[in-house]
All heavy atoms as an XYZ file, in Angstrom:
979
protein
N    -186.599     67.875     -2.176
C    -186.126     69.170     -1.712
C    -186.448     70.221     -2.757
O    -186.362     69.959     -3.953
C    -184.633     69.106     -1.423
C    -184.300     68.307     -0.177
S    -182.579     68.378      0.267
C    -182.045     66.764     -0.258
N    -186.771     71.397     -2.301
C    -187.151     72.487     -3.183
C    -186.058     73.561     -3.174
O    -185.668     74.057     -2.114
C    -188.482     73.069     -2.718
C    -189.020     74.143     -3.642
O    -188.623     74.167     -4.816
O    -189.832     74.951     -3.176
N    -185.566     73.919     -4.366
C    -184.481     74.914     -4.448
C    -184.958     76.304     -4.039
O    -184.188     77.073     -3.453
C    -183.906     74.965     -5.870
O    -184.962     75.230     -6.794
C    -183.232     73.657     -6.220
N    -186.198     76.632     -4.332
C    -186.729     77.942     -3.937
C    -186.818     78.081     -2.426
O    -186.457     79.124     -1.871
N    -187.306     77.045     -1.754
C    -187.371     77.068     -0.291
C    -185.983     77.156      0.323
O    -185.760     77.894      1.287
C    -188.081     75.813      0.228
C    -189.564     75.812     -0.066
O    -190.094     76.873     -0.472
O    -190.187     74.747      0.101
N    -185.047     76.422     -0.258
C    -183.678     76.442      0.251
C    -183.060     77.831      0.097
O    -182.424     78.349      1.020
C    -182.824     75.389     -0.477
O    -183.428     74.112     -0.296
C    -181.412     75.369      0.055
N    -183.254     78.448     -1.046
C    -182.714     79.795     -1.276
C    -183.331     80.801     -0.317
O    -182.635     81.687      0.205
C    -182.954     80.219     -2.721
N    -184.618     80.680     -0.070
C    -185.301     81.613      0.835
C    -184.780     81.461      2.262
O    -184.538     82.450      2.956
C    -186.811     81.395      0.795
C    -187.538     82.244      1.774
C    -188.163     81.834      2.903
C    -187.668     83.669      1.736
N    -188.682     82.906      3.560
C    -188.391     84.057      2.866
C    -187.236     84.660      0.849
C    -188.709     85.373      3.139
C    -187.555     85.976      1.131
C    -188.279     86.319      2.255
N    -184.594     80.239      2.708
C    -184.095     80.001      4.062
C    -182.658     80.496      4.198
O    -182.280     81.072      5.227
C    -184.212     78.504      4.433
C    -185.672     78.089      4.497
C    -183.519     78.202      5.743
C    -186.485     78.790      5.561
N    -181.835     80.295      3.161
C    -180.452     80.802      3.219
C    -180.415     82.326      3.266
O    -179.623     82.913      4.009
C    -179.652     80.279      2.028
C    -179.290     78.796      2.067
C    -178.668     78.364      0.748
C    -178.360     78.513      3.228
N    -181.267     82.978      2.482
C    -181.327     84.447      2.504
C    -181.825     84.940      3.867
O    -181.295     85.913      4.418
C    -182.227     84.951      1.380
N    -182.816     84.269      4.399
C    -183.329     84.641      5.719
C    -182.274     84.449      6.794
O    -182.157     85.265      7.707
C    -184.568     83.810      6.056
O    -185.583     84.032      5.115
N    -181.503     83.390      6.678
C    -180.421     83.140      7.646
C    -179.392     84.256      7.609
O    -178.911     84.708      8.655
C    -179.743     81.803      7.357
O    -180.648     80.749      7.465
N    -179.053     84.707      6.422
C    -178.080     85.796      6.291
C    -178.617     87.084      6.913
O    -177.873     87.823      7.578
C    -177.735     86.022      4.823
N    -179.892     87.355      6.726
C    -180.476     88.567      7.306
C    -180.519     88.495      8.829
O    -180.253     89.496      9.509
C    -181.875     88.790      6.739
C    -181.925     89.176      5.263
C    -183.364     89.210      4.772
C    -181.244     90.513      5.037
N    -180.823     87.341      9.378
C    -180.827     87.192     10.832
C    -179.411     87.318     11.372
O    -179.191     87.919     12.426
C    -181.472     85.858     11.248
C    -181.344     85.623     12.745
C    -182.933     85.831     10.839
N    -178.427     86.791     10.647
C    -177.041     86.926     11.081
C    -176.618     88.391     11.119
O    -175.887     88.809     12.020
C    -176.114     86.134     10.158
C    -174.625     86.169     10.503
C    -174.380     85.556     11.875
C    -173.821     85.449      9.455
N    -177.085     89.185     10.189
C    -176.747     90.614     10.176
C    -177.397     91.382     11.327
O    -176.986     92.503     11.634
C    -177.161     91.236      8.847
C    -176.294     90.866      7.651
C    -176.895     91.429      6.364
C    -174.874     91.371      7.838
N    -178.385     90.795     11.950
C    -179.010     91.452     13.093
C    -178.074     91.512     14.299
O    -178.178     92.430     15.117
C    -180.300     90.713     13.484
C    -181.422     90.865     12.509
S    -182.809     89.765     12.830
C    -183.310     90.269     14.459
N    -177.157     90.567     14.431
C    -176.293     90.526     15.604
C    -175.343     91.721     15.669
O    -175.269     92.378     16.711
C    -175.526     89.193     15.660
O    -176.473     88.118     15.653
C    -174.679     89.090     16.905
N    -174.605     92.068     14.608
C    -173.792     93.293     14.689
C    -174.663     94.543     14.858
O    -174.280     95.472     15.575
C    -173.045     93.333     13.360
C    -173.091     91.958     12.832
C    -174.333     91.337     13.375
N    -175.813     94.565     14.234
C    -176.722     95.703     14.413
C    -177.154     95.848     15.854
O    -177.223     96.956     16.396
N    -177.441     94.735     16.484
C    -177.826     94.753     17.892
C    -176.660     95.201     18.765
O    -176.853     95.923     19.742
C    -178.306     93.366     18.309
C    -178.938     93.252     19.678
C    -180.264     94.000     19.703
C    -179.142     91.802     20.040
N    -175.447     94.783     18.413
C    -174.266     95.195     19.172
C    -174.105     96.714     19.127
O    -173.857     97.348     20.160
C    -173.019     94.513     18.614
N    -174.261     97.295     17.956
C    -174.153     98.756     17.853
C    -175.309     99.452     18.556
O    -175.139    100.508     19.161
C    -174.074     99.177     16.388
C    -172.753     98.866     15.757
C    -172.665     97.945     14.725
C    -171.594     99.473     16.200
C    -171.444     97.649     14.146
C    -170.362     99.182     15.635
C    -170.295     98.260     14.602
N    -176.489     98.882     18.493
C    -177.649     99.459     19.173
C    -177.432     99.467     20.680
O    -177.613    100.490     21.342
C    -178.910     98.670     18.809
C    -180.135     99.113     19.527
C    -180.710    100.346     19.242
C    -180.726     98.303     20.477
C    -181.855    100.763     19.901
C    -181.868     98.706     21.141
C    -182.435     99.944     20.852
N    -177.040     98.321     21.233
C    -176.791     98.253     22.664
C    -175.591     99.104     23.057
O    -175.562     99.680     24.139
C    -176.560     96.811     23.103
C    -177.811     95.980     23.215
C    -177.743     94.602     23.228
C    -179.068     96.558     23.318
C    -178.876     93.819     23.341
C    -180.208     95.793     23.432
C    -180.110     94.423     23.438
O    -181.234     93.659     23.555
N    -174.577     99.167     22.191
C    -173.421    100.007     22.478
C    -173.779    101.476     22.582
O    -173.180    102.228     23.340
N    -174.773    101.892     21.830
C    -175.220    103.279     21.887
C    -176.105    103.600     23.067
O    -176.400    104.765     23.336
N    -176.551    102.583     23.776
C    -177.468    102.808     24.893
C    -176.796    102.774     26.264
O    -177.455    103.001     27.273
C    -178.579    101.762     24.855
C    -179.463    101.885     23.642
S    -180.831    100.737     23.640
C    -181.777    101.322     25.028
N    -175.502    102.483     26.306
C    -174.818    102.374     27.591
C    -173.854    103.539     27.767
O    -173.609    104.323     26.841
C    -174.072    101.023     27.719
C    -175.053     99.870     27.728
C    -173.048    100.852     26.622
N    -173.285    103.635     28.964
C    -172.305    104.686     29.234
C    -171.067    104.470     28.378
O    -170.771    103.350     27.968
C    -171.918    104.669     30.714
C    -173.073    105.051     31.625
C    -172.675    104.988     33.065
N    -172.410    103.595     33.422
C    -171.825    103.226     34.543
N    -171.421    104.127     35.412
N    -171.622    101.950     34.809
N    -170.353    105.530     28.133
C    -169.218    105.459     27.211
C    -168.115    104.521     27.699
O    -167.394    103.940     26.890
C    -168.640    106.852     26.962
O    -168.189    107.426     28.177
N    -167.986    104.331     29.002
C    -166.919    103.456     29.496
C    -167.244    101.976     29.328
O    -166.358    101.131     29.451
C    -166.583    103.769     30.950
C    -167.618    103.358     31.953
C    -167.134    103.697     33.359
C    -167.992    103.013     34.402
N    -167.449    103.204     35.735
N    -168.484    101.623     29.021
C    -168.847    100.214     28.872
C    -169.321     99.864     27.459
O    -169.877     98.783     27.257
C    -169.938     99.823     29.884
O    -171.066    100.667     29.696
C    -169.430     99.918     31.301
N    -169.077    100.755     26.509
C    -169.516    100.482     25.133
C    -168.830     99.232     24.582
O    -169.488     98.348     24.019
C    -169.244    101.706     24.222
C    -169.463    101.339     22.760
C    -170.126    102.858     24.611
N    -167.528     99.134     24.738
C    -166.800     97.987     24.213
C    -167.255     96.690     24.873
O    -167.443     95.662     24.197
C    -165.294     98.181     24.395
C    -164.407     97.110     23.783
C    -164.639     97.027     22.279
C    -162.956     97.385     24.081
N    -167.450     96.721     26.188
C    -167.929     95.539     26.898
C    -169.287     95.102     26.356
O    -169.511     93.916     26.103
C    -168.025     95.838     28.394
C    -168.473     94.643     29.199
O    -168.017     93.536     28.975
N    -169.363     94.877     30.144
N    -170.173     96.044     26.140
C    -171.517     95.710     25.655
C    -171.479     95.145     24.244
O    -172.178     94.171     23.934
C    -172.378     96.984     25.697
C    -173.835     96.736     25.593
S    -174.407     95.879     27.044
C    -175.457     94.682     26.291
N    -170.672     95.739     23.396
C    -170.582     95.251     22.025
C    -169.928     93.873     21.968
O    -170.347     93.011     21.193
C    -169.826     96.253     21.158
C    -170.609     97.534     20.937
S    -169.721     98.744     19.972
C    -169.781     97.976     18.375
N    -168.933     93.643     22.807
C    -168.273     92.339     22.825
C    -169.204     91.250     23.336
O    -169.074     90.092     22.947
C    -167.000     92.398     23.669
C    -165.858     93.093     22.969
S    -165.453     92.340     21.388
C    -164.922     90.729     21.886
N    -170.149     91.601     24.182
C    -171.120     90.603     24.631
C    -171.939     90.079     23.453
O    -172.185     88.882     23.339
C    -172.043     91.195     25.693
C    -171.414     91.362     27.032
S    -172.633     91.996     28.183
C    -171.661     92.188     29.635
N    -172.338     90.972     22.566
C    -173.103     90.534     21.393
C    -172.222     89.784     20.406
O    -172.621     88.747     19.870
C    -173.733     91.745     20.698
O    -174.737     92.303     21.495
N    -171.023     90.288     20.159
C    -170.143     89.635     19.195
C    -169.621     88.289     19.696
O    -169.331     87.402     18.896
C    -168.977     90.543     18.812
C    -169.342     91.598     17.818
C    -169.286     92.945     18.141
C    -169.761     91.251     16.543
C    -169.626     93.917     17.219
C    -170.110     92.211     15.614
C    -170.039     93.548     15.955
N    -169.510     88.131     21.013
C    -169.043     86.844     21.536
C    -170.058     85.736     21.245
O    -169.680     84.557     21.166
C    -168.767     86.935     23.038
O    -169.972     87.121     23.755
N    -171.316     86.110     21.089
C    -172.333     85.117     20.745
C    -172.021     84.468     19.397
O    -172.328     83.298     19.176
C    -173.714     85.758     20.722
N    -171.389     85.228     18.501
C    -171.023     84.681     17.189
C    -169.928     83.624     17.288
O    -169.759     82.827     16.367
C    -170.554     85.812     16.260
C    -171.623     86.792     15.800
C    -170.989     88.001     15.143
C    -172.582     86.104     14.858
N    -169.188     83.620     18.370
C    -168.113     82.644     18.542
C    -168.526     81.472     19.423
O    -168.120     80.335     19.168
C    -166.884     83.325     19.151
N    -169.333     81.722     20.430
C    -169.664     80.687     21.411
C    -170.805     79.794     20.936
O    -170.719     78.565     20.989
C    -170.031     81.339     22.759
C    -168.810     82.034     23.333
C    -170.590     80.320     23.736
C    -169.098     82.890     24.538
N    -171.875     80.395     20.472
C    -173.092     79.633     20.162
C    -172.899     78.611     19.048
O    -173.382     77.480     19.182
C    -174.265     80.587     19.861
C    -175.486     79.823     19.389
C    -174.601     81.407     21.094
N    -172.204     78.919     17.946
C    -172.058     77.876     16.916
C    -171.388     76.602     17.417
O    -171.787     75.498     17.031
C    -171.219     78.556     15.833
C    -171.497     79.992     15.996
C    -171.672     80.198     17.470
N    -170.406     76.734     18.268
C    -169.726     75.554     18.800
C    -170.684     74.728     19.648
O    -170.806     73.507     19.484
C    -168.482     75.968     19.623
C    -167.846     74.767     20.298
C    -167.487     76.691     18.748
N    -171.407     75.395     20.535
C    -172.347     74.688     21.400
C    -173.519     74.119     20.611
O    -174.032     73.051     20.931
C    -172.854     75.626     22.495
C    -171.791     76.185     23.435
C    -172.407     77.183     24.392
C    -171.086     75.082     24.162
N    -173.950     74.841     19.578
C    -175.071     74.380     18.753
C    -174.719     73.084     18.020
O    -175.514     72.155     17.961
C    -175.454     75.472     17.765
C    -176.680     75.160     16.966
C    -176.731     74.824     15.658
C    -178.031     75.155     17.424
N    -178.036     74.620     15.269
C    -178.850     74.817     16.340
C    -178.625     75.409     18.653
C    -180.230     74.723     16.448
C    -179.998     75.314     18.758
C    -180.770     74.975     17.660
N    -173.506     73.042     17.471
C    -173.086     71.839     16.751
C    -172.874     70.678     17.720
O    -173.263     69.544     17.430
C    -171.802     72.115     15.933
C    -171.161     70.838     15.453
C    -172.119     73.023     14.762
N    -172.274     70.932     18.861
C    -171.977     69.851     19.800
C    -173.239     69.224     20.376
O    -173.408     68.019     20.343
C    -171.072     70.343     20.925
C    -169.640     70.674     20.532
C    -168.872     71.199     21.734
C    -168.959     69.455     19.952
N    -174.140     70.048     20.937
C    -175.306     69.457     21.576
C    -176.602     70.248     21.420
O    -177.681     69.707     21.660
C    -175.043     69.209     23.067
C    -174.823     70.450     23.885
C    -175.883     71.169     24.424
C    -173.542     70.899     24.146
C    -175.673     72.296     25.187
C    -173.315     72.022     24.906
C    -174.389     72.717     25.430
O    -174.174     73.835     26.171
N    -176.553     71.486     21.020
C    -177.753     72.315     20.966
C    -178.798     71.825     19.983
O    -179.984     71.711     20.319
N    -178.372     71.533     18.766
C    -179.321     71.066     17.761
C    -179.939     69.737     18.174
O    -181.134     69.512     18.001
C    -178.644     70.935     16.397
C    -179.585     70.453     15.323
C    -180.559     71.296     14.810
C    -179.515     69.150     14.843
C    -181.442     70.851     13.832
C    -180.387     68.697     13.871
C    -181.349     69.554     13.363
O    -182.228     69.118     12.417
N    -179.148     68.877     18.737
C    -179.651     67.570     19.150
C    -180.702     67.715     20.245
O    -181.749     67.069     20.200
C    -178.506     66.698     19.637
O    -178.968     65.418     19.975
N    -180.441     68.561     21.230
C    -181.406     68.734     22.315
C    -182.671     69.444     21.858
O    -183.729     69.276     22.461
C    -180.764     69.511     23.468
C    -179.755     68.732     24.299
C    -179.138     69.626     25.355
C    -180.388     67.521     24.931
N    -182.580     70.220     20.796
C    -183.751     70.949     20.333
C    -184.570     70.164     19.316
O    -185.804     70.224     19.335
C    -183.318     72.285     19.727
N    -183.926     69.428     18.423
C    -184.646     68.859     17.281
C    -184.466     67.360     17.064
O    -185.069     66.814     16.155
C    -184.242     69.592     15.999
C    -184.653     71.024     15.994
C    -183.727     72.022     16.229
C    -185.960     71.382     15.764
C    -184.100     73.352     16.230
C    -186.351     72.704     15.759
C    -185.416     73.690     16.000
N    -183.652     66.699     17.832
C    -183.416     65.282     17.596
C    -184.611     64.450     18.047
O    -185.187     64.705     19.100
C    -182.168     64.834     18.354
O    -181.909     63.481     18.118
N    -184.977     63.449     17.256
C    -186.072     62.578     17.683
C    -185.628     61.671     18.829
O    -184.444     61.449     19.045
C    -186.384     61.759     16.423
C    -185.114     61.760     15.652
C    -184.451     63.070     15.952
N    -186.584     61.191     19.556
C    -186.269     60.233     20.603
C    -186.298     60.806     22.006
O    -186.107     60.076     22.969
N    -186.543     62.076     22.151
C    -186.618     62.668     23.478
C    -188.050     62.702     23.973
O    -188.875     61.862     23.628
N    -188.354     63.694     24.771
C    -189.723     63.881     25.228
C    -190.279     65.172     24.645
O    -189.698     65.730     23.725
C    -189.782     63.872     26.762
C    -188.906     64.946     27.391
O    -188.710     66.015     26.829
N    -188.382     64.646     28.564
N    -191.372     65.679     25.195
C    -191.989     66.871     24.617
C    -191.226     68.157     24.911
O    -191.512     69.196     24.310
C    -193.428     67.004     25.096
C    -193.572     67.155     26.596
C    -195.019     67.144     27.026
O    -195.913     67.022     26.209
N    -195.251     67.267     28.320
N    -190.269     68.111     25.818
C    -189.517     69.310     26.175
C    -188.103     69.318     25.603
O    -187.584     70.373     25.250
C    -189.450     69.469     27.695
C    -190.801     69.626     28.327
C    -191.327     68.611     29.091
C    -191.550     70.769     28.134
C    -192.580     68.746     29.668
C    -192.794     70.911     28.694
C    -193.321     69.893     29.475
N    -187.458     68.180     25.551
C    -186.091     68.078     25.043
C    -186.006     66.965     24.019
O    -186.651     65.927     24.160
C    -185.102     67.769     26.182
C    -184.770     68.894     27.131
C    -183.879     68.389     28.247
C    -184.117     70.042     26.420
N    -185.167     67.182     23.031
C    -184.925     66.144     22.036
C    -183.990     65.084     22.588
O    -183.545     65.145     23.734
N    -183.675     64.146     21.767
C    -182.787     63.069     22.181
C    -181.334     63.420     21.939
O    -180.971     64.571     21.697
N    -180.506     62.405     21.983
C    -179.072     62.587     21.783
C    -178.598     61.925     20.498
O    -177.413     61.644     20.343
C    -178.305     62.031     22.984
C    -178.584     62.780     24.251
C    -179.423     62.261     25.220
C    -178.015     64.021     24.459
C    -179.676     62.952     26.383
C    -178.263     64.728     25.620
C    -179.106     64.194     26.594
N    -179.493     61.681     19.568
C    -179.130     60.999     18.330
C    -178.359     61.890     17.363
O    -177.765     61.402     16.413
C    -180.383     60.463     17.637
C    -181.067     59.384     18.414
C    -182.278     58.879     17.701
C    -182.946     57.796     18.539
N    -184.162     57.300     17.944
N    -178.360     63.188     17.583
C    -177.694     64.108     16.654
C    -176.573     64.899     17.319
O    -176.243     65.991     16.875
C    -178.730     65.075     16.067
C    -179.883     64.368     15.373
C    -179.769     64.507     13.893
N    -180.629     63.578     13.179
C    -181.862     63.833     12.764
N    -182.414     64.982     13.027
N    -182.530     62.934     12.091
N    -176.004     64.382     18.391
C    -174.877     65.059     19.033
C    -173.748     65.236     18.027
O    -173.377     64.287     17.329
C    -174.375     64.261     20.235
C    -175.239     64.319     21.488
C    -174.660     63.408     22.556
C    -175.366     65.722     22.007
N    -173.215     66.410     17.947
C    -172.148     66.676     16.992
C    -172.616     66.593     15.549
O    -171.812     66.389     14.657
N    -173.904     66.731     15.329
C    -174.541     66.641     14.009
C    -174.323     65.284     13.357
O    -174.277     65.169     12.133
C    -174.083     67.766     13.078
C    -174.411     69.185     13.521
C    -173.965     70.179     12.464
C    -175.877     69.348     13.825
N    -174.194     64.246     14.155
C    -174.087     62.913     13.574
C    -175.447     62.474     13.052
O    -176.469     63.001     13.450
C    -173.550     61.918     14.594
C    -174.468     61.659     15.772
C    -173.822     60.768     16.799
O    -172.638     60.462     16.721
N    -174.590     60.345     17.775
N    -175.454     61.533     12.173
C    -176.656     61.014     11.514
C    -177.344     62.047     10.627
O    -178.531     61.946     10.355
C    -177.666     60.457     12.526
C    -177.099     59.339     13.351
O    -176.309     58.538     12.850
N    -177.472     59.280     14.611
N    -176.612     63.057     10.211
C    -177.123     64.026      9.247
C    -176.207     63.954      8.034
O    -174.992     64.001      8.157
C    -177.115     65.469      9.810
C    -178.049     65.574     11.011
C    -177.539     66.463      8.737
C    -178.024     66.929     11.674
N    -176.789     63.860      6.857
C    -175.991     63.865      5.640
C    -176.550     64.914      4.689
O    -177.551     65.555      4.970
C    -176.011     62.482      4.976
O    -177.294     62.202      4.467
N    -175.893     65.081      3.585
C    -176.360     66.064      2.599
C    -177.687     65.653      1.986
O    -178.383     66.482      1.402
C    -175.307     66.237      1.507
N    -178.061     64.393      2.118
C    -179.301     63.904      1.524
C    -180.495     63.987      2.461
O    -181.628     63.874      2.018
C    -179.129     62.446      1.080
C    -178.068     62.318      0.003
O    -177.879     63.290     -0.752
O    -177.422     61.256     -0.065
N    -180.241     64.163      3.770
C    -181.374     64.229      4.686
C    -182.078     65.562      4.548
O    -181.459     66.590      4.295
C    -180.928     64.026      6.145
O    -179.986     65.038      6.486
C    -180.333     62.656      6.352
N    -183.387     65.537      4.696
C    -184.175     66.753      4.504
C    -185.031     67.018      5.723
O    -185.450     66.108      6.438
C    -185.056     66.622      3.268
N    -185.267     68.288      5.961
C    -186.201     68.726      6.996
C    -187.323     69.437      6.259
O    -187.220     70.614      5.928
C    -185.497     69.662      7.984
C    -186.253     69.834      9.272
C    -186.032     68.970     10.335
C    -187.200     70.833      9.422
C    -186.718     69.109     11.518
C    -187.892     70.970     10.600
C    -187.655     70.112     11.645
O    -188.353     70.248     12.817
N    -188.349     68.724      5.950
C    -189.404     69.271      5.100
C    -188.920     69.319      3.666
O    -188.589     68.298      3.077
N    -188.869     70.519      3.089
C    -188.435     70.671      1.698
C    -187.048     71.274      1.568
O    -186.642     71.659      0.481
C    -189.434     71.551      0.932
O    -189.503     72.834      1.566
C    -190.807     70.915      0.885
N    -186.321     71.395      2.694
C    -184.965     71.957      2.646
C    -183.981     70.933      3.206
O    -184.357     70.075      4.004
C    -184.872     73.281      3.442
C    -185.217     73.063      4.915
C    -185.750     74.348      2.831
C    -184.968     74.267      5.782
N    -182.697     71.016      2.798
C    -181.696     70.117      3.382
C    -181.571     70.369      4.890
O    -181.723     71.496      5.363
C    -180.405     70.493      2.666
C    -180.838     71.184      1.429
C    -182.140     71.842      1.738
N    -181.298     69.331      5.618
C    -181.250     69.477      7.077
C    -180.109     70.380      7.525
O    -180.231     71.093      8.511
C    -181.158     68.124      7.765
C    -181.388     68.226      9.250
C    -181.671     66.907      9.925
O    -181.540     65.856      9.280
O    -182.025     66.940     11.104
N    -179.002     70.376      6.794
C    -177.904     71.283      7.151
C    -178.329     72.750      7.033
O    -177.910     73.595      7.815
C    -176.676     71.036      6.274
C    -175.851     69.856      6.713
C    -175.571     68.817      5.844
C    -175.340     69.789      7.997
C    -174.812     67.736      6.244
C    -174.586     68.715      8.412
C    -174.326     67.694      7.535
O    -173.577     66.632      7.944
N    -179.163     73.061      6.070
C    -179.670     74.435      5.936
C    -180.567     74.766      7.122
O    -180.506     75.869      7.679
C    -180.411     74.611      4.591
C    -181.085     75.957      4.509
C    -179.451     74.413      3.436
N    -181.389     73.811      7.531
C    -182.246     74.014      8.695
C    -181.413     74.209      9.963
O    -181.737     75.056     10.799
C    -183.204     72.833      8.853
C    -184.154     72.974      9.994
C    -185.227     73.844      9.914
C    -183.977     72.240     11.154
C    -186.108     73.985     10.972
C    -184.851     72.369     12.212
C    -185.915     73.240     12.127
N    -180.336     73.442     10.085
C    -179.438     73.594     11.236
C    -178.877     75.010     11.272
O    -178.864     75.674     12.315
C    -178.293     72.554     11.183
C    -177.225     72.855     12.221
C    -178.834     71.157     11.369
N    -178.417     75.515     10.135
C    -177.865     76.862     10.070
C    -178.898     77.932     10.339
O    -178.622     78.933     11.008
N    -180.095     77.730      9.825
C    -181.183     78.693     10.045
C    -181.511     78.807     11.531
O    -181.612     79.907     12.077
C    -182.406     78.248      9.246
C    -183.602     79.131      9.390
C    -183.604     80.404      8.852
C    -184.734     78.686     10.045
C    -184.716     81.220      8.968
C    -185.852     79.492     10.169
C    -185.841     80.773      9.626
N    -181.651     77.687     12.202
C    -181.943     77.714     13.627
C    -180.756     78.231     14.444
O    -180.933     78.862     15.482
C    -182.361     76.326     14.103
C    -183.650     75.840     13.514
C    -184.840     76.709     13.893
O    -184.876     77.293     14.968
N    -185.806     76.791     13.013
N    -179.551     77.986     13.957
C    -178.351     78.502     14.616
C    -178.366     80.024     14.660
O    -178.001     80.627     15.671
C    -177.094     78.001     13.903
C    -175.769     78.668     14.274
C    -175.436     78.423     15.732
C    -174.669     78.173     13.368
N    -178.781     80.659     13.590
C    -178.814     82.126     13.565
C    -179.739     82.667     14.650
O    -179.439     83.683     15.284
C    -179.266     82.630     12.201
C    -178.351     82.267     11.055
S    -176.674     82.761     11.355
C    -175.825     81.305     10.829
N    -180.852     82.001     14.891
C    -181.761     82.450     15.937
C    -181.202     82.168     17.329
O    -181.460     82.929     18.263
C    -183.142     81.817     15.755
C    -183.904     82.449     14.643
C    -183.955     81.844     13.399
C    -184.531     83.664     14.807
C    -184.635     82.435     12.353
C    -185.217     84.261     13.775
C    -185.268     83.655     12.537
N    -180.440     81.103     17.473
C    -179.784     80.845     18.751
C    -178.754     81.935     19.050
O    -178.624     82.386     20.193
C    -179.125     79.469     18.735
N    -178.041     82.392     18.030
C    -177.049     83.456     18.211
C    -177.727     84.758     18.615
O    -177.318     85.414     19.581
C    -176.220     83.647     16.918
C    -175.320     82.452     16.678
C    -175.392     84.926     16.985
C    -174.643     82.451     15.319
N    -178.757     85.147     17.897
C    -179.406     86.433     18.192
C    -180.121     86.381     19.539
O    -180.238     87.395     20.226
C    -180.348     86.873     17.047
C    -180.718     88.358     17.175
C    -181.585     86.040     16.985
C    -179.604     89.311     16.953
N    -180.567     85.200     19.950
C    -181.217     85.076     21.258
C    -180.235     85.375     22.373
O    -180.556     86.125     23.305
C    -181.802     83.663     21.434
O    -182.762     83.437     20.413
C    -182.444     83.501     22.790
N    -179.043     84.824     22.297
C    -178.031     85.104     23.313
C    -177.633     86.574     23.287
O    -177.466     87.199     24.338
C    -176.800     84.218     23.112
C    -175.689     84.404     24.141
C    -176.196     84.068     25.535
C    -174.497     83.563     23.789
N    -177.510     87.145     22.104
C    -177.156     88.562     22.011
C    -178.256     89.444     22.598
O    -177.966     90.466     23.229
C    -176.891     88.933     20.556
N    -179.501     89.077     22.418
C    -180.608     89.848     22.995
C    -180.588     89.806     24.514
O    -180.907     90.793     25.179
C    -181.948     89.328     22.485
C    -182.338     89.754     21.081
C    -183.532     88.942     20.602
C    -182.645     91.229     21.034
N    -180.217     88.674     25.064
C    -180.159     88.552     26.524
C    -179.122     89.506     27.101
O    -179.286     90.012     28.213
C    -179.865     87.096     26.927
C    -181.049     86.204     26.559
C    -179.576     86.970     28.410
C    -180.772     84.730     26.696
N    -178.068     89.781     26.354
C    -177.020     90.679     26.865
C    -177.563     92.070     27.173
O    -177.020     92.770     28.023
C    -175.859     90.766     25.880
O    -176.237     91.466     24.712
N    -178.628     92.486     26.517
C    -179.213     93.790     26.802
C    -179.816     93.877     28.194
O    -179.948     94.959     28.760
N    -180.191     92.749     28.764
C    -180.789     92.745     30.095
C    -179.753     93.025     31.179
O    -180.120     93.427     32.282
C    -181.472     91.411     30.359
N    -178.492     92.790     30.889
C    -177.461     93.009     31.907
C    -176.513     94.137     31.504
O    -175.376     94.169     31.950
C    -176.683     91.711     32.197
C    -175.991     91.189     30.932
C    -177.586     90.643     32.780
C    -174.970     90.125     31.215
N    -176.981     95.040     30.678
C    -176.151     96.164     30.236
C    -175.656     96.955     31.441
O    -176.442     97.310     32.325
C    -176.950     97.069     29.308
N    -174.371     97.223     31.498
C    -173.715     97.961     32.582
C    -173.765     97.251     33.930
O    -173.543     97.865     34.955
C    -174.334     99.358     32.755
C    -173.864    100.336     31.708
O    -172.821    100.080     31.080
O    -174.549    101.359     31.514
N    -174.073     95.970     33.950
C    -174.201     95.261     35.219
C    -173.247     94.083     35.363
O    -173.134     93.549     36.456
C    -175.624     94.747     35.390
C    -176.638     95.828     35.518
C    -178.000     95.227     35.796
N    -179.005     96.260     35.797
C    -179.868     96.472     34.817
N    -179.838     95.706     33.754
N    -180.752     97.432     34.885
N    -172.625     93.641     34.290
C    -171.798     92.426     34.375
C    -170.463     92.632     33.674
O    -170.363     93.389     32.715
C    -172.534     91.251     33.747
N    -169.473     91.908     34.175
C    -168.183     91.898     33.513
C    -168.246     90.938     32.331
O    -169.069     90.025     32.280
C    -167.092     91.446     34.486
C    -166.839     92.435     35.579
C    -165.849     92.000     36.638
C    -164.961     90.868     36.288
N    -163.979     90.531     37.312
N    -167.338     91.129     31.385
C    -167.320     90.291     30.195
C    -167.013     88.837     30.538
O    -167.607     87.922     29.963
C    -166.304     90.844     29.186
C    -166.278     90.095     27.898
C    -167.352     90.153     27.027
C    -165.188     89.311     27.550
C    -167.343     89.457     25.836
C    -165.162     88.614     26.366
C    -166.249     88.691     25.504
N    -166.113     88.614     31.473
C    -165.775     87.236     31.848
C    -166.981     86.516     32.446
O    -167.190     85.325     32.188
C    -164.603     87.228     32.829
O    -164.926     87.985     33.981
N    -167.781     87.206     33.233
C    -168.990     86.602     33.786
C    -169.992     86.294     32.677
O    -170.701     85.286     32.726
C    -169.617     87.520     34.825
N    -170.028     87.141     31.666
C    -170.933     86.915     30.543
C    -170.542     85.657     29.764
O    -171.407     84.892     29.343
C    -170.932     88.129     29.618
C    -171.642     87.867     28.338
C    -171.114     87.700     27.117
C    -173.062     87.704     28.169
N    -172.092     87.445     26.198
C    -173.301     87.447     26.817
C    -174.147     87.754     29.033
C    -174.572     87.240     26.301
C    -175.406     87.545     28.534
C    -175.604     87.299     27.183
N    -169.246     85.445     29.598
C    -168.795     84.245     28.883
C    -169.200     82.986     29.638
O    -169.691     82.025     29.030
C    -167.272     84.290     28.665
C    -166.879     85.469     27.774
C    -166.758     82.979     28.084
C    -167.478     85.428     26.401
N    -169.044     82.991     30.948
C    -169.440     81.835     31.756
C    -170.947     81.620     31.636
O    -171.411     80.490     31.446
C    -169.023     82.028     33.221
C    -169.613     80.943     34.120
C    -167.517     82.062     33.331
N    -171.731     82.682     31.708
C    -173.186     82.563     31.564
C    -173.566     82.059     30.190
O    -174.481     81.245     30.051
C    -173.856     83.920     31.829
C    -175.313     83.929     31.510
C    -176.230     83.381     32.387
C    -175.769     84.477     30.323
C    -177.581     83.384     32.091
C    -177.121     84.477     30.012
C    -178.036     83.929     30.901
N    -172.880     82.526     29.168
C    -173.202     82.146     27.802
C    -173.080     80.649     27.577
O    -173.908     80.046     26.917
C    -172.278     82.865     26.805
O    -172.464     84.254     26.897
N    -172.045     80.081     28.114
C    -171.838     78.640     27.932
C    -172.868     77.876     28.712
O    -173.472     76.948     28.253
C    -170.414     78.238     28.347
C    -170.236     76.739     28.337
C    -169.400     78.897     27.441
């Protein structure tokens, strides 16, 4: 494992995480005043929903060995079979999990812009899951 690569990935993860509140304010400024809070909560809810789903099954379906060319296997459900010693290239696998998690969060937040002023927050939560 390389400490420089690990530090770079952690810094990049932090910058991607900061994109989500920025996106919330950006989308909040683009909608009517009566739906600003709804729009911003759609982006911020991604920070609460996606990490839980990512740890439970998202990482396993995306990166676990044993699947096919479209979906991974189920060997990493709940992040099992990952330890502090396992590596993904030159970085610890837990760092890689967090790095990919940040992109999963921002992806869901970006999708919320497509339904600006068109959906209720409760419907968005159901869609998010």
